[in-house]
C-alpha positions in Angstrom: -12.2 -16.9 -27.6 -8.2 -15.4 -27.9 -7.0 -13.6 -25.1 -6.5 -9.2 -25.8 -3.0 -8.3 -25.8 -3.7 -5.8 -23.0 -6.0 -6.0 -20.2 -6.9 -4.3 -16.9 -8.7 -5.9 -14.2 -9.1 -5.0 -10.4 -8.2 -6.1 -6.9 -11.8 -7.7 -5.6 -13.8 -10.5 -6.5 -15.5 -8.9 -9.2 -15.1 -10.2 -12.7 -12.3 -9.6 -15.0 -9.3 -11.6 -17.3 -6.1 -11.9 -15.8 -3.0 -11.9 -18.1 1.0 -13.4 -17.6 3.3 -11.4 -15.8 5.4 -10.0 -19.3 2.2 -8.5 -20.7 1.7 -5.4 -20.5 -1.7 -4.4 -19.6 -2.9 -3.6 -16.3 -5.9 -5.7 -14.3 -7.8 -5.2 -11.4 -7.7 -8.5 -8.6 -11.4 -10.0 -9.6 -12.6 -13.0 -10.6 -12.2 -14.1 -14.1 -15.4 -13.6 -16.5 -15.0 -13.3 -20.4 -17.0 -10.1 -20.4 -14.6 -7.2 -18.6 -12.0 -7.2 -21.3 -9.9 -3.8 -21.5 -6.5 -2.3 -21.9 -5.0 -0.1 -20.4 -2.3 2.2 -19.7 -0.1 4.8 -18.6 2.0 5.7 -15.9 4.7 9.1 -16.6 7.8 8.6 -14.4 9.2 11.8 -13.6 13.1 11.9 -14.4 14.0 14.7 -12.5 15.3 14.1 -9.4 15.4 16.0 -6.1 18.3 16.7 -3.5 19.0 13.5 -1.4 17.8 14.1 2.5 19.1 15.6 5.6 18.1 18.1 7.6 20.0 21.1 5.7 18.3 20.1 2.4 14.6 19.6 4.7 14.4 22.8 6.8 10.8 22.6 7.9 12.2 18.4 9.8 14.6 20.6 11.4 12.6 23.5 13.0 9.9 20.8 14.5 9.5 20.8 18.0 10.7 17.5 19.4 7.5 16.5 21.2 5.7 16.4 17.9 8.3 13.9 16.1 8.2 10.1 16.8 11.1 9.0 18.4 13.9 7.7 16.2 16.6 7.1 18.8 16.4 3.6 18.6 18.8 0.9 17.8 16.4 -0.5 15.0 14.0 1.3 12.6 12.1 -1.8 13.4 10.1 -4.3 11.3 8.3 -4.7 8.1 6.2 -7.7 6.9 5.3 -8.1 3.4 2.1 -10.4 2.5 1.9 -11.1 -0.7 -0.9 -13.3 -2.0 -0.4 -14.3 -5.9 -2.5 -17.9 -6.2 -6.1 -18.4 -4.5 -7.9 -22.4 -4.0 -10.3 -22.6 -6.9 -13.5 -22.5 -4.4 -12.7 -18.7 -3.9 -13.5 -18.0 -7.1 -9.8 -15.8 -7.4 -7.6 -14.9 -10.2 -4.0 -15.6 -9.8 -2.3 -11.8 -9.2 0.0 -11.7 -11.8 2.5 -8.8 -11.0 2.2 -8.8 -7.8 6.0 -10.6 -7.1 7.0 -7.3 -9.5 5.1 -5.6 -6.5 6.7 -7.2 -3.6 10.1 -7.1 -4.8 9.8 -3.2 -5.0 8.8 -2.9 -2.1 11.1 -5.6 -0.1 14.2 -2.9 -2.2 12.6 0.2 -1.1 11.9 -0.3 2.6 15.2 -2.6 2.9 16.9 1.0 1.6 14.7 3.2 4.5 15.9 0.7 7.2 13.5 -1.8 7.5 13.8 -5.4 8.7 12.0 -6.7 5.2 10.5 -10.1 4.9 7.8 -11.4 2.6 5.8 -14.7 2.6 4.0 -15.5 -0.2 0.6 -17.1 -0.4 -0.8 -17.1 3.0 -4.1 -18.6 3.8 -6.0 -16.2 6.5 -5.3 -18.5 9.3 -1.5 -18.7 8.6 -2.0 -14.3 7.6 -3.2 -14.0 11.9 -1.2 -16.4 13.1 2.2 -14.7 11.4 0.9 -11.2 12.6 -0.2 -12.6 16.2 3.7 -14.0 16.7 5.1 -10.5 15.1 2.5 -9.0 17.7 4.0 -10.7 20.4 7.7 -10.2 19.8 9.6 -7.5 21.5 9.7 -4.4 19.9 11.6 -2.0 22.6 14.6 -1.6 20.4 12.4 -0.6 17.4 11.1 3.3 16.3 7.9 1.9 14.6 6.5 -1.5 12.3 5.2 -1.1 9.1 3.2 -4.1 7.4 1.9 -4.6 3.5 -1.0 -6.4 2.2 -1.1 -7.3 -1.3 -4.2 -9.7 -2.2 -7.8 -9.6 -3.6 -10.2 -8.0 -1.4 -13.1 -6.4 -1.0 -14.4 -3.7 1.1 -13.1 -3.9 4.5 -11.5 -7.2 3.8 -8.7 -9.0 2.5 -8.0 -12.3 1.2 -5.9 -15.1 1.7 -5.4 -17.7 -0.8 -8.6 -19.7 0.9 -10.8 -17.1 1.3 -11.9 -13.5 2.7 -10.9 -12.1 6.1 -11.6 -8.7 8.2 -8.6 -6.2 7.8 -9.6 -5.6 11.0 -8.9 -9.2 12.5 -5.5 -8.5 11.6 -4.4 -4.7 12.2 -5.9 -4.8 15.8 -3.2 -7.7 17.1 -1.0 -4.4 17.0 -3.2 -2.3 19.1 -1.8 -0.2 22.0 -3.5 -3.4 24.7 -2.2 -5.5 23.1 0.6 -5.2 21.9 2.6 -3.3 24.4 6.4 -2.9 22.9 4.7 -0.7 20.0 3.0 1.1 22.6 3.1 5.6 21.2 5.1 4.1 17.9 3.6 4.3 14.5 2.0 0.9 13.6 1.6 1.6 9.4 -0.3 -0.8 6.8 -0.2 -0.5 3.1 -2.8 -2.2 1.9 -2.9 -3.2 -2.1 -6.7 -4.4 -2.5 -9.8 -3.8 -4.1 -12.8 -2.3 -1.7 -15.7 -2.9 -4.0 -16.7 -3.2 -7.8 -17.4 0.6 -8.6 -15.2 2.3 -11.4 -13.7 6.0 -10.9 -14.6 7.6 -14.1 -12.7 10.7 -13.5 -13.0 14.2 -13.8 -11.6 16.9 -16.0 -10.1 19.7 -14.7 -9.7 23.1 -16.1 -6.0 23.2 -13.5 -3.1 23.2 -16.2 -0.6 19.9 -15.9 1.6 19.6 -12.8 5.1 21.2 -13.3 7.9 18.0 -13.5 10.5 20.9 -13.1 12.9 7.8 22.6 10.9 4.9 23.6 6.9 5.4 23.5 7.8 9.1 24.8 5.1 8.5 26.5 4.4 10.1 30.7 3.9 6.8 32.1 1.2 9.7 34.3 -1.3 9.6 31.9 -3.0 7.5 29.0 -3.2 7.1 24.9 -5.8 5.5 22.9 -5.1 2.0 22.0 -6.4 2.9 18.9 -3.5 5.8 18.9 -0.8 5.9 16.5 -1.8 3.6 13.3 -1.5 4.5 9.8 -3.9 2.7 7.2 -2.5 3.9 3.3 -5.2 2.3 1.4 -4.3 1.6 -2.8 -8.1 3.2 -3.3 -10.5 4.5 -1.4 -14.2 2.5 -0.5 -16.6 1.0 -2.9 -13.8 1.4 -5.6 -11.9 -1.2 -7.6 -7.8 -1.1 -7.8 -5.5 -1.8 -10.5 -2.6 -3.8 -11.0 -0.4 -3.8 -14.5 0.8 -7.6 -14.4 4.5 -6.6 -15.7 4.7 -3.3 -14.1 3.0 -4.6 -10.7 0.4 -1.8 -9.0 -0.5 1.2 -9.8 -0.4 2.3 -5.9 3.1 0.1 -5.2 4.7 1.6 -8.4 3.9 5.3 -7.1 4.6 4.6 -3.3 7.7 2.9 -4.1 8.8 5.8 -7.0 8.2 8.4 -3.9 9.8 6.6 -1.2 12.7 5.7 -3.3 13.2 9.3 -4.3 12.2 11.0 -1.3 11.6 8.4 1.6 14.2 10.1 4.0 13.4 13.7 3.2 9.7 14.1 3.6 7.3 13.4 6.5 5.3 10.3 6.2 1.7 12.4 4.9 4.0 14.3 2.6 4.9 11.4 1.1 1.7 9.7 0.5 -0.1 12.6 -0.7 2.7 12.8 -3.3 1.7 9.0 -3.8 -2.2 10.2 -4.5 -0.9 12.4 -6.6 1.1 10.3 -8.8 -1.6 7.7 -8.9 -5.0 10.5 -9.5 -3.0 12.0 -12.3 -0.5 9.6 -14.1 -2.3 6.4 -14.5 -5.8 5.9 -16.7 -7.5 3.0 -18.0 -8.1 2.7 -21.9 -10.3 -0.2 -23.6 -11.5 -1.1 -26.7 -14.8 -1.5 -24.6 -16.1 2.2 -23.5 -17.4 0.8 -20.2 -14.1 0.6 -18.7 -12.2 2.8 -20.7 -10.7 5.8 -19.0 -11.1 5.0 -15.6 -9.1 6.9 -12.2 -7.5 5.6 -9.2 -7.1 7.5 -5.9 -5.4 6.1 -3.0 -6.7 6.3 0.3 -4.9 7.5 3.7 -6.3 6.8 6.8 -4.6 8.3 9.7 -4.4 8.1 13.9 -0.8 9.1 13.9 -0.3 11.4 16.6 3.5 12.7 15.7 5.1 13.4 12.4 7.2 10.6 11.1 10.1 10.8 9.5 12.3 7.8 8.1 
């Protein structure tokens, strides 16, 4: 049977087709199955640019009391680790994640421009992912103001795939808890996760509203304690239970939106403002189309889980 020109397959161990890097269609990270052939598109990039940062152009930031801001008076912004899993062992049943190299490249440039020390690691097994992040967590981050980790892979709810199988996301993130990574205590630890979290489709719902207008080290007093789970932020590409879409030529919806907002406003807006705009872009600027009505006109909404205790500006 001939391959479709455009297709859309999610980021999880469900069934769907993958495509070559240059093709237009979007896909989800899923196991191969000829039953789900879908065509999709759409990302409307806004052309209007707002003025670049600085306190003069961001008066809100200038009036936030210092005790509610994460300290930035460090020599470095911090490390950013990108794990980019594209190819998977046959026994996993996982397809090649075409388009993920575009995501990794865009993220590298974007986080580098923010001031992060960025390193990309391709095609890591579960053991290699854990060993890598364990090594990073054991390093001295005393001269850094924060840490970021980006996971690009197939997924299920609570799980991320290495090239040889799945593992709990929590296994990786807990390596940076306050009781395990002392040099990041009181500092923001950011995890961006592009992966499916289930096999449900978001049908979307028609809205009555009109279209959008385009126009200090830890800073902690040693006399008190903070929770070991504090100061984490998890930005998932989708909500629990749902597919996450990726375009083999353009990259994933979530990463496209994240890089777009960070490039325009990364040094101007607070992190939750940034991620709220990412949510808006993914929710309103992307939609799937298919000859098969079961897979047509699907939507996606990212999900932010924050345990941050202060406001974060890059």
